[in-house]
N, C-alpha and C positions, 0 to 999 in steps of 0.2 A: 562105735560111738563117733564122730571126732571131740577133742579134748574140750573144756565150759571155755568159750571165751572168759575174759580176765573181767570185765562188766557183769555177765551172768552168776558171779561167788559173791555178789553182793544185790543182788536182787531177786528175789526166791522165787515171786510170781511168772517170773522171765524165764527165768531157769525150768521152773516144772515145764511150762508151757515149750520151750524148748527139747528139753531130755523127752515129752510123748512125743512131740511133729518128727524129729532128727533122723531117728530111726526107719521111720514109715522112709520119712525123703529120700534116705540114702540107697534103700532096696530097691525105691526107682529110679536109681540112677542120680538123682538130684543131690544139687546144694546145700547145710543146711542155712534153716530160716534166721536171718537177721534183726532178730527180734527188738534191737531198739527201737527199729519205723513199724512197729507195732501198736496197734489202741488196745489195754486190756479193759475192757467195763462187765459189770459184774453177766450181762446178757449178749457179749457180742468178741471178738476178735478181727480186731479193724489193721486193713494199711495207710499207716499217713498219706497223704495226698500227694507227697512228690513220692510218693512208694510202690512199685505193684510187682516185684521181684515173684514175689511168690505167686499171687496169681497167675503172673504169667505163668511160669514152671506149671504150675498147675495146671493149668488151660492144657501150654504144651505137649503132658504125657497126655492127659483126659483128650485130647481135642487135636493132636496132632496137625498142622500147616501141609498140607500136600505140596511139594514142588515142582512151578510153576518155569517155565509154560509144561503144559500136562495138552494131551488130547484127548476131546469129553466128545459127547453124543448132547443133545435136545432133545424131546420131541416133543410133538407139537400137534394140531390139528390144524386144518383147512385156513380159518381167518386170519388164527396166531401168528401162520407165516407165510401168509403173504401182508400181512401187516408188517413181519419185521423181513422181507426183504423191497419194501418197498418204502421203508422210509430207513431202512441200512440200523435200526435200535434193537434191543433186546436191552430187553424192559424188566429190572424187579420189584417180586413184588412187595406188598406189606406182610408180615406172620401173623398179623391181626386174622386176614381171610381165610386161614387155614385152621385155626383152632380147631374149629368146630370137627377140626380127622383124627381130633388128639396130641397136635399139634404142643411138644411146650410138657406136657401133664408127665407123661410119663419118669422123664430129670425131677420135675418138680414135688414128685410125690413120692418117691424115691429116696432125695435127700430132706423130706422133710420141709419142703418151702410152702408154709402152708395161706403166709399170707399171698402168695399167687394161684392156689385153684382150690377148688371143697375140697370132701374126700371124693366127691364122686371125678374129679379129678376134671370138673367144668370149671373155665376160668374163672377169675375171679376179676375187679374192674381194673386191679395192679396193673396185672397180666394183658388184661383189652389196649391199656392205657401205652405199658411198656413197649406190646410188640408193634405197634400202632409207629415207631420207628426199627425196626427192624425191617429191611429188604430182602430179597432172596431171590435165587433161579438155579432150578436142578438139572442137576446133568446126568451123566451115568459116565463110566467106563467102557471104551469098546470090549469084546466085538454088539453088532445087535441084539436087542434079547427079545425076544417072545411077549414076554410078559409085559413089560412098554409098549409093545406097538401097538397090545391088545389095548394098553392101559389107558398109555396118555396119547399114541399113535390113531389115534379112532380106527382099532381095527384092523388098521393096518393100511386106511386110506387119508391119513396125515403123511408129516413127514421125518426124516430124522438130520437134522443139521452139524455136522459134524464140525464142534472148533475147536482152535488152538487156543486156548485161556492162560494166561501169567494176570494171577491178582496180584493191584497192586495196593499204594498207600490207604485209598481208604476201604479196602476190604477183604474177607479171607474164605479160601478154598478150601477146605474140608472134606473129610469125608462124614456121611453120616455112621450114629455109633445108636449100634441095637444093643438087646440088652445083650453082655457077656459079661455078669460079675463086675462087684464096686468100683467104681470108680475113686480115683485117688484122691479129690477129696472128701468121697463117704466115706472111706478109712481113717482122715484125717481125724476126719468130724464125730463117728465111732470113739477110735480112743481117746480125744480130747471129751464127750459123754463119760463114757468109761474110768474117767477120772479125776469127774467134775467138771469139770471145765466147760464155756460158752465156746459155740458154733467157732469158725472165723470164717467169715462172712469173702465171698467171695468176689474184686471188683469184676465185674463181664460176666457175670452171673444167668443176663437176660442171652446174654450171647451163648457161652454153652448150653443152654438148657436149647435153642432153639437149631444144633446139633446130635439131638436123642427124640429117635423114633420108635412107636410099638414096635415088637418083635415079627410081626405081621407084615410087615411092611424090608424084612430083610432083603428077600431077591430082586428088590430095584436096588443093593446096592450102588442108593445116591449118594451125589458129590453134591455141595451142596456151595452156589458162592454166595456170603451171603458180605450183609454193609446196614452198617448204622446210620440213622442221621442220629447228630449230636446239636445243642439248642447252640444256633450261632456258626454254624460251624460252614455255613453257606454248603447244604449237600442239595445235589441236582434232581433232585424230587419235586416233578412236577405232576398237574392235573391234567389226566387222557376218560375221555369221557364221563369225568363224574370218578372217577379213579387215580389215587396216589400212586403213582410207580417214579422206581430210579433208572431214568435212560442209558444205559451203555452203548458207545457207539460203534460199529460194527468198523474194521481197521481201520480206527483214528484213534490215535495216542491220550489216555484223557487219566486219572488218579484214581480212579472205581479195579475197572481190570481191562486189559485190555485181548481181542478175542477177536479173531481172522475168522474167517468162515472155510471149511477146506472143502468139506464135499456136503452136498445133500442126500441123502438117499428116499427113497421109495419103494414101498410092497405094492400094490396093488395097481399104483398109479400109471404109468406108462411114462417113464423116464424123456423120452422125446416132445413131447407134448409138455412138460410143465416148462422143462428146457426152451423154450419158446416161447414161451411166458414172463420168462426171467427178463428181470431188466437190462441193460444192456450191462453196469459196471460185473453183473456175477456171471458173464459169459466163456470166464475161465477159470469157473467152479463146477468140475465134474459132476453131475449128476446119474447114482447107483438105482441099480434092483436089489431090494436089500432078501 
């Protein structure tokens, strides 16, 4: 462990936090925390409003961002496919629409976030509220997947859109984390608890929770593009057929993500017929048989 900073020699509470956290962070290849930027109370350890280095380090370790641009696939059924190619937009949808499928619950239960979920895993109102501001789209890495065709591609009667994706300043692109041992956040808070200290409260806890799914979905190897709406932040959210969506224009610059359509895959449909029905702007995009 690095030698104690001079200021900690006169601050026993911060020194204690430093000595608990430092070996765990060092083992993960991360720098020691600047405990001067931590607010210590009886119930929690939090970062000051202008500091988030510790949260960002933990997020980067537990849910690393994917280097972009990267080639990814998006499976969908017919109506959604034709909406995408006719409007030239891919829509991010609110996470709140997926909470009934177990979204966020694995993370909340593992990390003791009792304010978000019931012991049964059912979402509490605080999670319902937070999830309405998280918008996402799901992708997978090539090659084409039998499971994804069956589940999301209308059993082969739908479509696979091959995109090149670059996450810009307003979004994160990360692989879903399935159960594979404790997170760095949990190891830190378990160590703090063992020493009678309050937990560290991560900034962006709702965002990290949106990248955790149950083990029974692991075969999907999902990659998720996630954006968060902040109050007054100017997020481009709009109502489409009564549902809030975050539209991303395809092949156009924007702050959320740059996505370019590179390929259209079909399974049971005729590529030549699909090609003949595409809007002219997609004439150069190959339609292939998976």
